[in-house]
Short mmCIF file of the C-alpha atoms (twelve columns), coordinates in Angstrom:
data_MODEL
# 
_entry.id   MODEL 
# 
loop_
_atom_site.group_PDB 
_atom_site.id 
_atom_site.type_symbol 
_atom_site.label_atom_id 
_atom_site.label_alt_id 
_atom_site.label_comp_id 
_atom_site.label_asym_id 
_atom_site.label_seq_id 
_atom_site.Cartn_x 
_atom_site.Cartn_y 
_atom_site.Cartn_z 
_atom_site.pdbx_PDB_model_num 
ATOM 1   C CA . MET A 1   -113.952 -95.072  -172.646 1 
ATOM 2   C CA . ASN A 2   -114.179 -98.851  -172.640 1 
ATOM 3   C CA . ILE A 3   -115.569 -100.306 -169.391 1 
ATOM 4   C CA . LYS A 4   -113.375 -103.401 -169.827 1 
ATOM 5   C CA . LEU A 5   -110.252 -101.236 -169.748 1 
ATOM 6   C CA . ILE A 6   -111.456 -99.461  -166.620 1 
ATOM 7   C CA . VAL A 7   -112.071 -102.812 -164.917 1 
ATOM 8   C CA . LEU A 8   -108.680 -104.052 -166.113 1 
ATOM 9   C CA . PHE A 9   -106.953 -100.938 -164.763 1 
ATOM 10  C CA . PHE A 10  -108.480 -101.240 -161.296 1 
ATOM 11  C CA . SER A 11  -107.944 -105.013 -161.226 1 
ATOM 12  C CA . LEU A 12  -104.262 -104.650 -162.070 1 
ATOM 13  C CA . TYR A 13  -103.847 -101.789 -159.618 1 
ATOM 14  C CA . CYS A 14  -105.384 -103.847 -156.809 1 
ATOM 15  C CA . LEU A 15  -103.287 -106.897 -157.701 1 
ATOM 16  C CA . PHE A 16  -100.131 -104.939 -156.907 1 
ATOM 17  C CA . PHE A 17  -101.219 -104.744 -153.271 1 
ATOM 18  C CA . VAL A 18  -101.583 -108.524 -152.820 1 
ATOM 19  C CA . ALA A 19  -98.070  -108.939 -151.392 1 
ATOM 20  C CA . SER A 20  -98.556  -106.100 -148.910 1 
ATOM 21  C CA . ILE A 21  -101.622 -107.917 -147.595 1 
ATOM 22  C CA . LEU A 22  -99.998  -111.367 -147.557 1 
ATOM 23  C CA . PHE A 23  -96.619  -110.158 -146.268 1 
ATOM 24  C CA . PRO A 24  -97.194  -106.930 -144.341 1 
ATOM 25  C CA . ILE A 25  -94.279  -104.730 -143.375 1 
ATOM 26  C CA . ASP A 26  -92.832  -105.605 -140.006 1 
ATOM 27  C CA . PHE A 27  -92.282  -101.993 -138.924 1 
ATOM 28  C CA . ASN A 28  -90.431  -102.918 -135.740 1 
ATOM 29  C CA . TRP A 29  -87.907  -104.966 -137.717 1 
ATOM 30  C CA . TYR A 30  -87.643  -102.479 -140.605 1 
ATOM 31  C CA . ASN A 31  -87.221  -99.486  -138.282 1 
ATOM 32  C CA . SER A 32  -84.465  -101.318 -136.398 1 
ATOM 33  C CA . LEU A 33  -82.353  -101.649 -139.557 1 
ATOM 34  C CA . HIS A 34  -79.479  -99.286  -140.252 1 
ATOM 35  C CA . LYS A 35  -80.315  -97.306  -143.394 1 
ATOM 36  C CA . PRO A 36  -78.432  -94.799  -145.556 1 
ATOM 37  C CA . SER A 37  -79.193  -91.134  -144.892 1 
ATOM 38  C CA . TYR A 38  -80.878  -90.820  -148.314 1 
ATOM 39  C CA . THR A 39  -83.513  -93.454  -147.474 1 
ATOM 40  C CA . PRO A 40  -86.968  -91.967  -148.128 1 
ATOM 41  C CA . SER A 41  -89.525  -92.190  -145.342 1 
ATOM 42  C CA . GLY A 42  -91.909  -95.129  -145.378 1 
ATOM 43  C CA . LYS A 43  -94.772  -92.778  -146.210 1 
ATOM 44  C CA . THR A 44  -92.873  -91.376  -149.200 1 
ATOM 45  C CA . ILE A 45  -92.041  -94.866  -150.439 1 
ATOM 46  C CA . GLY A 46  -95.707  -95.865  -150.150 1 
ATOM 47  C CA . ILE A 47  -96.886  -92.820  -152.099 1 
ATOM 48  C CA . ILE A 48  -94.302  -93.422  -154.828 1 
ATOM 49  C CA . TRP A 49  -95.346  -97.060  -155.207 1 
ATOM 50  C CA . ALA A 50  -99.037  -96.078  -155.345 1 
ATOM 51  C CA . PHE A 51  -98.284  -93.750  -158.271 1 
ATOM 52  C CA . LEU A 52  -96.023  -96.292  -159.961 1 
ATOM 53  C CA . TYR A 53  -98.679  -99.017  -159.712 1 
ATOM 54  C CA . SER A 54  -101.149 -96.694  -161.422 1 
ATOM 55  C CA . PHE A 55  -98.611  -95.907  -164.178 1 
ATOM 56  C CA . ILE A 56  -97.884  -99.607  -164.724 1 
ATOM 57  C CA . SER A 57  -101.588 -100.484 -164.797 1 
ATOM 58  C CA . LEU A 58  -102.315 -97.665  -167.238 1 
ATOM 59  C CA . SER A 59  -99.398  -98.745  -169.417 1 
ATOM 60  C CA . VAL A 60  -100.783 -102.276 -169.639 1 
ATOM 61  C CA . CYS A 61  -104.257 -100.952 -170.467 1 
ATOM 62  C CA . ILE A 62  -102.832 -98.808  -173.252 1 
ATOM 63  C CA . VAL A 63  -101.059 -101.785 -174.811 1 
ATOM 64  C CA . VAL A 64  -104.209 -103.907 -174.462 1 
ATOM 65  C CA . SER A 65  -106.194 -101.189 -176.264 1 
ATOM 66  C CA . MET A 66  -103.591 -100.898 -179.044 1 
ATOM 67  C CA . VAL A 67  -103.179 -104.542 -180.036 1 
ATOM 68  C CA . GLU A 68  -105.727 -106.717 -181.769 1 
ATOM 69  C CA . SER A 69  -104.591 -109.972 -180.185 1 
ATOM 70  C CA . PHE A 70  -102.447 -111.362 -177.399 1 
ATOM 71  C CA . LYS A 71  -99.975  -112.688 -179.987 1 
ATOM 72  C CA . LYS A 72  -99.150  -109.176 -181.209 1 
ATOM 73  C CA . ALA A 73  -97.913  -108.165 -177.752 1 
ATOM 74  C CA . LYS A 74  -97.040  -111.589 -176.356 1 
ATOM 75  C CA . TRP A 75  -93.606  -110.573 -175.071 1 
ATOM 76  C CA . PHE A 76  -94.980  -107.474 -173.401 1 
ATOM 77  C CA . PHE A 77  -97.513  -109.533 -171.464 1 
ATOM 78  C CA . ILE A 78  -94.989  -112.262 -170.601 1 
ATOM 79  C CA . LEU A 79  -92.549  -109.662 -169.303 1 
ATOM 80  C CA . PHE A 80  -95.335  -107.947 -167.372 1 
ATOM 81  C CA . ILE A 81  -96.252  -111.212 -165.617 1 
ATOM 82  C CA . ILE A 82  -92.615  -112.001 -164.809 1 
ATOM 83  C CA . ASN A 83  -92.053  -108.470 -163.529 1 
ATOM 84  C CA . TYR A 84  -95.237  -108.610 -161.466 1 
ATOM 85  C CA . LEU A 85  -94.123  -111.865 -159.827 1 
ATOM 86  C CA . PHE A 86  -90.683  -110.456 -158.959 1 
ATOM 87  C CA . ASN A 87  -92.353  -107.299 -157.670 1 
ATOM 88  C CA . GLN A 88  -94.597  -109.324 -155.365 1 
ATOM 89  C CA . LEU A 89  -91.785  -111.613 -154.210 1 
ATOM 90  C CA . PHE A 90  -89.868  -108.642 -152.837 1 
ATOM 91  C CA . SER A 91  -92.280  -108.275 -149.910 1 
ATOM 92  C CA . PHE A 92  -92.020  -111.979 -149.176 1 
ATOM 93  C CA . PHE A 93  -88.216  -111.944 -149.088 1 
ATOM 94  C CA . GLN A 94  -87.886  -108.593 -147.319 1 
ATOM 95  C CA . PHE A 95  -90.665  -108.707 -144.734 1 
ATOM 96  C CA . GLU A 96  -91.637  -112.370 -144.328 1 
ATOM 97  C CA . GLN A 97  -88.207  -113.981 -144.667 1 
ATOM 98  C CA . LYS A 98  -86.292  -110.887 -143.507 1 
ATOM 99  C CA . ASP A 99  -83.611  -111.805 -146.037 1 
ATOM 100 C CA . ILE A 100 -82.280  -108.462 -147.237 1 
ATOM 101 C CA . LEU A 101 -79.782  -110.009 -149.665 1 
ATOM 102 C CA . LEU A 102 -82.418  -112.142 -151.387 1 
ATOM 103 C CA . ALA A 103 -84.776  -109.147 -151.450 1 
ATOM 104 C CA . THR A 104 -82.006  -107.082 -153.062 1 
ATOM 105 C CA . ILE A 105 -81.381  -109.745 -155.710 1 
ATOM 106 C CA . ASP A 106 -85.119  -109.893 -156.358 1 
ATOM 107 C CA . CYS A 107 -85.188  -106.096 -156.600 1 
ATOM 108 C CA . GLY A 108 -82.475  -106.344 -159.255 1 
ATOM 109 C CA . PHE A 109 -84.713  -108.694 -161.231 1 
ATOM 110 C CA . VAL A 110 -87.572  -106.208 -160.837 1 
ATOM 111 C CA . SER A 111 -85.290  -103.528 -162.316 1 
ATOM 112 C CA . VAL A 112 -84.159  -105.632 -165.258 1 
ATOM 113 C CA . THR A 113 -87.668  -106.798 -166.117 1 
ATOM 114 C CA . ALA A 114 -89.055  -103.255 -165.685 1 
ATOM 115 C CA . ILE A 115 -86.500  -101.951 -168.187 1 
ATOM 116 C CA . LEU A 116 -87.244  -104.797 -170.609 1 
ATOM 117 C CA . LEU A 117 -90.967  -104.175 -170.163 1 
ATOM 118 C CA . ALA A 118 -90.506  -100.495 -171.008 1 
ATOM 119 C CA . ILE A 119 -88.421  -101.324 -174.082 1 
ATOM 120 C CA . THR A 120 -91.031  -103.828 -175.239 1 
ATOM 121 C CA . ALA A 121 -93.843  -101.333 -174.563 1 
ATOM 122 C CA . TYR A 122 -92.169  -98.855  -176.907 1 
ATOM 123 C CA . LYS A 123 -92.969  -101.177 -179.831 1 
ATOM 124 C CA . HIS A 124 -96.682  -100.779 -179.087 1 
ATOM 125 C CA . SER A 125 -97.063  -97.307  -177.607 1 
ATOM 126 C CA . LYS A 126 -94.696  -94.465  -176.798 1 
ATOM 127 C CA . THR A 127 -97.095  -93.352  -174.052 1 
ATOM 128 C CA . SER A 128 -96.944  -96.798  -172.467 1 
ATOM 129 C CA . PHE A 129 -93.152  -96.634  -172.659 1 
ATOM 130 C CA . ILE A 130 -93.055  -93.202  -171.008 1 
ATOM 131 C CA . LEU A 131 -95.334  -94.410  -168.198 1 
ATOM 132 C CA . LEU A 132 -92.854  -97.202  -167.428 1 
ATOM 133 C CA . ILE A 133 -89.774  -94.965  -167.230 1 
ATOM 134 C CA . PRO A 134 -90.412  -93.822  -163.621 1 
ATOM 135 C CA . TYR A 135 -90.937  -97.456  -162.584 1 
ATOM 136 C CA . SER A 136 -87.664  -98.492  -164.208 1 
ATOM 137 C CA . LEU A 137 -85.759  -95.634  -162.571 1 
ATOM 138 C CA . TRP A 138 -87.324  -96.186  -159.148 1 
ATOM 139 C CA . SER A 139 -86.587  -99.924  -159.360 1 
ATOM 140 C CA . ILE A 140 -82.925  -99.185  -160.044 1 
ATOM 141 C CA . PHE A 141 -82.832  -96.778  -157.096 1 
ATOM 142 C CA . ALA A 142 -84.662  -99.307  -154.872 1 
ATOM 143 C CA . THR A 143 -82.116  -101.985 -155.761 1 
ATOM 144 C CA . TYR A 144 -79.231  -99.635  -154.931 1 
ATOM 145 C CA . LEU A 145 -80.908  -98.579  -151.690 1 
ATOM 146 C CA . ASN A 146 -81.702  -102.120 -150.607 1 
ATOM 147 C CA . TYR A 147 -78.160  -103.248 -151.376 1 
ATOM 148 C CA . ASN A 148 -76.799  -100.502 -149.158 1 
ATOM 149 C CA . ILE A 149 -79.252  -101.422 -146.398 1 
ATOM 150 C CA . TYR A 150 -77.971  -104.965 -146.716 1 
ATOM 151 C CA . LEU A 151 -74.348  -103.791 -146.429 1 
ATOM 152 C CA . LEU A 152 -75.140  -101.719 -143.353 1 
ATOM 153 C CA . ASN A 153 -76.798  -104.679 -141.622 1 
ATOM 154 C CA . ILE A 154 -74.505  -107.659 -142.288 1 
# 
């Protein structure tokens, strides 16, 4: 196994937690919100995201190992960066700004870019594509959930 890929994996995985450090969850505020009955517990959400971040990081490492140059997978990497930025912005909008509507819109962008990322990954590796399916599905669910939290709290 290539040490560079291992370092890349752990670097990417850690980068996904930047927003949670910069914009920590305000549990008092979040717990005071009205939520649909199907809302997973905070612990469950955290565990799911931890797994998804590992799948995303592994997917990127697989594509990196499969292509000879950045140009060959340029759109994959561009979409990954855009998706990563939207993913990180969610915590800012939701927990720093406490703007549920803007967080929901951002979550929609996470969903769209996750789906596009998965589609683009398919061109390079079916395994990478499969690893991104749970992220795409969870992002769609998270958008739906956040929209309903917004509706319950306007």
